[in-house]
C-alpha positions as CSV (number, residue, x, y, z in Angstrom):
1,M,-83.2,-29.6,-16.1
2,K,-85.6,-28.0,-13.9
3,R,-83.3,-29.8,-11.4
4,N,-80.4,-27.5,-12.6
5,G,-82.3,-24.3,-12.6
6,M,-83.0,-25.0,-9.0
7,K,-80.5,-24.7,-7.9
8,W,-79.9,-21.7,-10.0
9,V,-82.5,-20.1,-8.0
10,S,-81.0,-21.8,-4.9
11,T,-77.7,-20.3,-4.9
12,L,-79.0,-17.1,-6.0
13,G,-81.5,-17.0,-3.3
14,I,-79.0,-17.7,-0.6
15,L,-77.2,-14.4,-1.7
16,A,-79.4,-12.5,-1.9
17,M,-80.6,-13.4,1.7
18,L,-76.8,-12.5,2.7
19,A,-76.5,-9.2,1.2
20,A,-79.9,-8.5,3.0
21,C,-77.9,-9.2,6.6
22,G,-75.3,-6.7,5.9
23,H,-72.2,-8.4,4.7
24,E,-70.2,-6.7,2.2
25,T,-67.2,-7.5,0.3
26,P,-63.8,-7.0,2.5
27,N,-62.0,-3.7,1.5
28,V,-58.5,-3.9,-0.5
29,I,-55.8,-2.9,2.4
30,P,-53.6,0.1,0.5
31,T,-50.1,-1.0,1.0
32,S,-47.9,0.8,3.9
33,F,-46.1,3.8,1.6
34,E,-42.9,5.5,3.0
35,T,-41.8,9.3,1.4
36,L,-38.5,11.6,2.0
37,T,-39.0,15.0,0.2
38,I,-35.7,15.8,-1.5
39,E,-33.3,18.4,-0.3
40,K,-29.2,18.8,-1.1
41,Q,-27.0,18.2,2.2
42,D,-23.2,18.0,2.3
43,I,-21.6,14.1,2.7
44,V,-18.3,12.6,2.7
45,V,-17.6,9.3,0.4
46,P,-14.7,7.1,1.0
47,I,-13.0,6.0,-1.6
48,K,-11.4,2.8,-1.3
49,F,-8.3,1.1,-3.4
50,S,-7.0,-1.8,-2.2
51,A,-3.1,-1.2,-1.2
52,K,0.0,-3.9,0.3
53,L,2.0,-1.9,3.1
54,K,5.9,-1.9,3.0
55,G,8.3,-0.8,5.6
56,Q,10.0,2.4,4.7
57,S,13.4,1.0,5.2
58,D,12.7,-3.5,4.3
59,V,16.3,-4.6,3.8
60,T,16.9,-7.4,1.6
61,I,19.9,-9.5,4.1
62,T,22.4,-11.6,1.3
63,P,26.0,-12.2,2.1
64,Q,29.0,-9.9,1.0
65,V,32.0,-13.2,0.5
66,S,31.1,-17.2,0.2
67,G,31.8,-19.2,3.2
68,Q,29.3,-22.1,5.3
69,L,26.4,-20.7,7.7
70,M,27.8,-20.7,10.9
71,K,25.1,-20.0,12.9
72,I,21.9,-17.9,12.9
73,A,21.1,-15.6,16.0
74,V,18.3,-14.5,15.1
75,T,14.5,-16.5,14.7
76,E,11.3,-14.7,12.4
77,G,9.2,-12.3,13.4
78,Q,11.9,-11.3,15.7
79,Q,12.6,-7.0,16.8
80,V,15.6,-6.2,15.9
81,E,18.1,-2.9,16.6
82,K,20.3,-1.7,14.4
83,G,23.7,-3.0,14.9
84,T,21.6,-6.6,15.9
85,V,24.6,-9.4,14.8
86,L,22.0,-12.0,12.5
87,F,24.3,-14.9,11.1
88,L,27.6,-16.3,11.3
89,I,29.5,-16.8,8.4
90,D,32.6,-19.6,8.4
91,S,35.7,-16.9,8.5
92,R,38.5,-19.4,9.2
93,N,39.5,-18.3,5.6
94,A,39.3,-15.1,5.7
95,Q,41.0,-14.7,8.6
96,L,43.6,-16.7,7.3
97,D,43.7,-14.0,4.1
98,L,44.0,-11.0,6.8
99,E,47.1,-13.5,8.3
100,A,48.5,-13.7,5.2
101,A,48.3,-9.9,3.2
102,Q,49.8,-9.0,7.0
103,A,52.7,-10.6,6.6
104,N,53.1,-9.4,2.8
105,L,52.6,-5.9,4.3
106,L,55.4,-6.7,6.8
107,A,57.3,-8.2,3.9
108,A,56.7,-5.0,1.9
109,E,58.1,-2.3,4.2
110,A,60.9,-4.3,5.1
111,K,61.7,-3.9,1.2
112,E,60.1,0.4,1.2
113,S,62.9,0.7,4.7
114,S,66.1,-1.7,2.3
115,A,65.2,1.0,-0.9
116,K,65.4,4.5,1.1
117,L,68.4,3.4,2.8
118,E,70.2,3.0,-0.3
119,Y,68.3,5.5,-2.3
120,E,69.9,7.8,0.8
121,S,73.3,5.8,0.3
122,N,73.4,7.0,-3.5
123,K,72.4,10.4,-2.9
124,N,75.2,11.3,0.1
125,L,77.4,9.4,-2.5
126,F,76.0,11.3,-6.2
127,E,77.1,14.2,-4.3
128,K,80.2,13.3,-3.6
129,N,80.6,12.4,-7.5
130,I,81.4,8.7,-6.3
131,V,78.1,7.3,-7.8
132,S,76.7,7.8,-11.1
133,R,73.2,9.6,-12.2
134,Y,72.3,6.1,-13.2
135,M,73.2,4.4,-10.0
136,L,71.0,7.3,-8.0
137,D,67.9,7.4,-10.0
138,N,68.0,3.4,-10.6
139,S,68.1,3.8,-6.2
140,E,64.9,6.0,-6.7
141,N,62.6,4.5,-9.2
142,N,63.1,0.7,-6.4
143,Y,62.5,2.9,-3.4
144,K,59.3,4.1,-4.8
145,Q,58.4,1.2,-6.3
146,A,58.6,-0.6,-2.5
147,Q,56.8,2.6,-1.1
148,A,54.1,0.8,-3.7
149,A,54.2,-2.0,-2.8
150,V,53.4,-1.2,1.1
151,S,50.3,0.7,-0.4
152,Q,49.1,-2.0,-2.3
153,A,50.3,-4.4,0.4
154,R,48.5,-2.1,3.6
155,A,45.0,-2.2,0.7
156,A,45.1,-5.9,1.0
157,V,45.3,-5.8,5.2
158,S,42.5,-3.5,4.8
159,R,40.0,-5.8,2.6
160,S,41.3,-9.2,4.3
161,K,39.9,-7.2,7.0
162,V,36.4,-6.0,5.5
163,N,35.6,-9.4,4.5
164,L,36.4,-11.1,7.7
165,G,34.2,-7.6,9.2
166,F,31.6,-9.3,6.5
167,C,31.5,-13.3,8.1
168,T,29.8,-11.1,11.1
169,I,26.0,-9.7,9.8
170,T,24.6,-7.4,11.4
171,S,21.3,-5.6,11.2
172,P,21.6,-2.0,8.9
173,V,18.4,-1.0,10.2
174,A,15.8,-1.6,13.1
175,G,13.0,-3.2,12.6
176,I,11.6,-6.7,12.0
177,I,13.3,-10.6,10.8
178,G,10.7,-11.8,8.1
179,D,11.0,-15.3,6.9
180,I,14.6,-17.3,7.8
181,P,14.7,-19.5,4.5
182,V,18.9,-20.7,5.0
183,F,20.0,-23.4,7.4
184,A,23.1,-23.0,9.2
185,G,25.3,-25.4,8.2
186,D,23.7,-24.4,4.5
187,Q,26.6,-23.0,2.0
188,V,26.2,-19.4,1.2
189,S,27.3,-16.5,-1.5
190,P,26.8,-12.7,-2.3
191,G,23.9,-14.8,-4.4
192,T,21.8,-16.1,-1.0
193,R,19.0,-13.9,0.6
194,L,19.2,-15.3,4.2
195,T,16.1,-12.7,5.2
196,V,14.1,-9.2,5.3
197,V,14.3,-6.9,7.6
198,S,11.4,-4.4,7.7
199,G,11.9,-1.4,9.4
200,N,8.7,-0.7,10.7
201,A,8.5,2.4,12.5
202,M,6.6,4.5,9.2
203,M,5.3,1.1,6.5
204,D,4.1,3.1,3.0
205,A,0.9,1.7,1.7
206,M,1.5,1.4,-1.8
207,F,-1.7,1.1,-4.1
208,S,-2.8,3.0,-7.7
209,L,-4.7,6.2,-7.5
210,P,-7.4,6.1,-11.2
211,E,-6.6,9.5,-13.1
212,S,-9.6,10.7,-13.0
213,V,-8.9,11.1,-9.3
214,L,-6.0,13.0,-9.0
215,E,-7.3,14.9,-11.7
216,S,-9.9,16.9,-9.3
217,A,-7.6,18.7,-7.5
218,Y,-7.1,21.1,-10.9
219,S,-9.8,22.5,-9.9
220,M,-9.0,23.1,-6.0
221,G,-5.7,25.2,-7.0
222,Y,-3.4,22.2,-8.4
223,D,-0.8,24.2,-10.5
224,G,1.0,21.1,-11.9
225,K,3.4,20.8,-9.6
226,M,3.0,16.8,-8.2
227,K,4.0,17.7,-5.0
228,D,1.1,20.4,-4.4
229,A,-1.1,17.8,-5.0
230,L,-1.0,15.6,-2.3
231,K,-1.2,18.3,0.0
232,L,-4.8,18.9,-1.6
233,F,-5.9,15.6,-0.1
234,P,-7.2,14.6,3.5
235,D,-5.7,11.9,5.6
236,V,-6.2,8.8,4.8
237,T,-6.9,5.6,6.7
238,F,-6.0,1.9,7.0
239,L,-8.6,-0.9,6.0
240,M,-6.9,-4.2,7.4
241,K,-8.8,-7.2,4.8
242,N,-10.9,-8.1,8.2
243,G,-12.6,-4.7,7.7
244,T,-11.4,-3.2,11.1
245,E,-9.6,-0.3,10.6
246,Y,-6.2,1.1,11.8
247,Q,-6.0,3.7,14.6
248,H,-3.5,5.6,12.8
249,K,-4.8,8.1,10.4
250,G,-1.5,8.3,7.1
251,R,-0.9,10.5,4.6
252,I,0.0,10.9,0.2
253,T,3.2,11.0,0.6
254,R,3.6,10.1,-3.3
255,A,3.2,9.5,-6.9
256,A,4.5,9.0,-9.7
257,G,4.6,11.1,-12.6
258,V,4.5,8.9,-15.0
259,V,0.1,7.6,-15.7
260,N,0.1,3.6,-16.6
261,A,-1.5,3.6,-20.4
262,T,-2.7,0.6,-19.2
263,T,-4.7,0.7,-16.1
264,G,-5.2,3.9,-16.6
265,T,-3.9,4.9,-13.1
266,I,-0.4,6.3,-11.4
267,A,1.7,4.5,-9.0
268,C,1.6,6.0,-4.8
269,K,1.9,5.8,-1.7
270,A,0.6,6.3,1.7
271,T,3.3,6.3,5.1
272,F,1.5,5.6,8.4
273,P,2.9,5.7,11.5
274,N,3.8,2.2,13.2
275,P,4.4,3.0,16.8
276,D,3.1,0.1,18.4
277,G,4.4,-2.1,15.8
278,I,0.9,-3.0,14.8
279,L,2.0,-3.2,10.5
280,Y,3.8,-5.6,9.1
281,S,5.4,-5.2,5.7
282,G,3.2,-7.7,3.1
283,I,-0.2,-6.6,5.2
284,Q,-2.9,-6.4,2.5
285,G,-6.1,-3.8,2.6
286,T,-7.8,-1.1,2.0
287,I,-6.4,2.7,1.6
288,V,-9.6,4.7,2.2
289,I,-9.7,8.8,0.9
290,P,-12.5,10.6,2.3
291,D,-14.1,12.2,-0.2
292,Q,-16.6,16.0,0.4
293,R,-19.3,16.3,-1.5
294,Q,-21.1,19.2,-0.4
295,D,-24.8,20.2,-2.3
296,V,-25.3,16.3,-3.1
297,I,-28.9,14.6,-3.7
298,V,-28.9,11.3,-0.8
299,I,-31.7,8.8,-1.2
300,P,-32.0,5.6,0.6
301,Q,-31.3,2.4,-1.2
302,S,-35.3,1.4,-0.5
303,A,-36.3,4.7,-2.8
304,L,-34.3,3.2,-5.5
305,V,-36.0,0.5,-8.3
306,R,-34.4,-1.4,-10.4
307,L,-35.7,-2.3,-13.9
308,Q,-32.9,-3.6,-16.3
309,D,-30.5,-1.2,-17.2
310,R,-32.2,1.6,-16.1
311,S,-33.0,3.4,-12.3
312,L,-36.3,4.2,-11.8
313,V,-38.0,6.2,-8.5
314,Y,-41.6,6.9,-7.9
315,K,-42.0,10.6,-7.6
316,V,-45.2,11.7,-6.1
317,R,-47.5,14.0,-7.9
318,P,-49.5,16.7,-6.0
319,D,-53.1,14.0,-6.6
320,S,-51.1,11.7,-3.8
321,T,-50.9,9.6,-7.2
322,A,-47.3,8.1,-7.7
323,T,-45.9,8.4,-11.7
324,A,-41.7,7.3,-12.2
325,V,-39.2,9.3,-13.0
326,N,-35.9,7.9,-14.3
327,V,-32.5,8.5,-12.3
328,T,-28.8,8.5,-12.8
329,T,-26.7,7.5,-9.6
330,E,-23.5,6.8,-8.0
331,S,-22.9,4.0,-5.5
332,F,-21.3,5.0,-2.4
333,S,-19.6,2.6,0.7
334,S,-22.3,3.9,2.7
335,G,-24.2,0.3,2.6
336,Q,-27.4,1.9,3.0
337,D,-28.0,5.5,1.1
338,I,-27.2,6.5,-2.7
339,I,-26.0,9.8,-4.5
340,I,-28.3,10.8,-7.1
341,T,-26.9,12.6,-9.7
342,S,-29.9,13.8,-12.2
343,G,-33.5,13.1,-12.0
344,L,-35.2,14.4,-9.0
345,E,-35.1,18.3,-7.8
346,V,-34.9,19.9,-4.2
347,G,-38.8,19.6,-2.9
348,D,-39.5,16.6,-5.2
349,K,-41.4,14.4,-2.5
350,I,-41.0,10.6,-3.7
351,V,-41.6,6.5,-1.8
352,T,-38.8,5.1,-0.2
353,V,-40.2,1.9,1.7
354,G,-42.8,0.6,-0.2
355,A,-41.0,1.4,-3.9
356,N,-41.1,-1.7,-5.0
357,N,-44.9,-2.8,-4.9
358,V,-45.7,0.8,-6.4
359,M,-47.7,1.0,-9.6
360,E,-47.6,3.9,-11.9
361,G,-50.8,6.3,-10.8
362,Q,-50.8,4.1,-7.8
363,R,-52.0,6.8,-4.5
364,V,-49.4,6.6,-2.3
365,L,-51.3,9.0,0.3
366,F,-54.9,8.7,2.1
């Protein structure tokens, strides 16, 4: 027991000597904080919607007649002009049908000529009281029937020519050839899909616009006409999936007149010029609508402290200490800033850098 007591005395003596030599306990170095004085500003908030591109004049190519596909004259991805030959279907049967129709026309015209001669002859004889009215009327009816038969035969020839023309399938529009799911030698019919020609001079980006966004046009002069509401929207941007911005701006050109009751959205399309053929049907991306905001409070993301379901900002009081205030926020895709919709006023000073390390009542300005 005596020995232990001496140890305590020795320890106290050493501490006393250290104190006498001027050694002091190190001071706590204050954490570095940065502050910001709140001001209102005008910003542009990009509102984004998923979209899918479609050529304005995309045409699905299907045959009008049945037959064997003899030749595929184009390749997938090929740029074609209007009238370019795309496919050739076996035309032999169509050619035979045309020749038969032409032969029937010649026969019908011959019968018509004979019926006409008989009618004119009986007409002269009737005027001389040589034949009866019955014979005259009968020959006239035969002549009219022959004329009708000629008309039918001519229609059959025209139909056969059309069917023969259908054996050569041409592009109805200028554009890009899509996928070709058939092969030369396949048997095709009017229900067979041969390809799609995408008229890509102008491209439509199809997307869904929330009803609330369109309703905001009321405050800008929307008078109830959809076309007038669309004019109020600014030029829009198309972003590729990799984040690349398409070089040409577009306009919202159509909005459906009915809101989808399930999703609360309106089907819309934005039209973009495609002079260089960069855009293709089926490309998915993002429509960006710039929303002009005036007199809003914007703070850095670093100033916001998330605490469960609450969002806090540390406001600096006049005595340089910090106090937490609840705020409501609205995110936008700047990635660095956030909009404050309530909780702060112009002139308030808040902690930005180091906000996560602040404690209530801590002195933040030294």
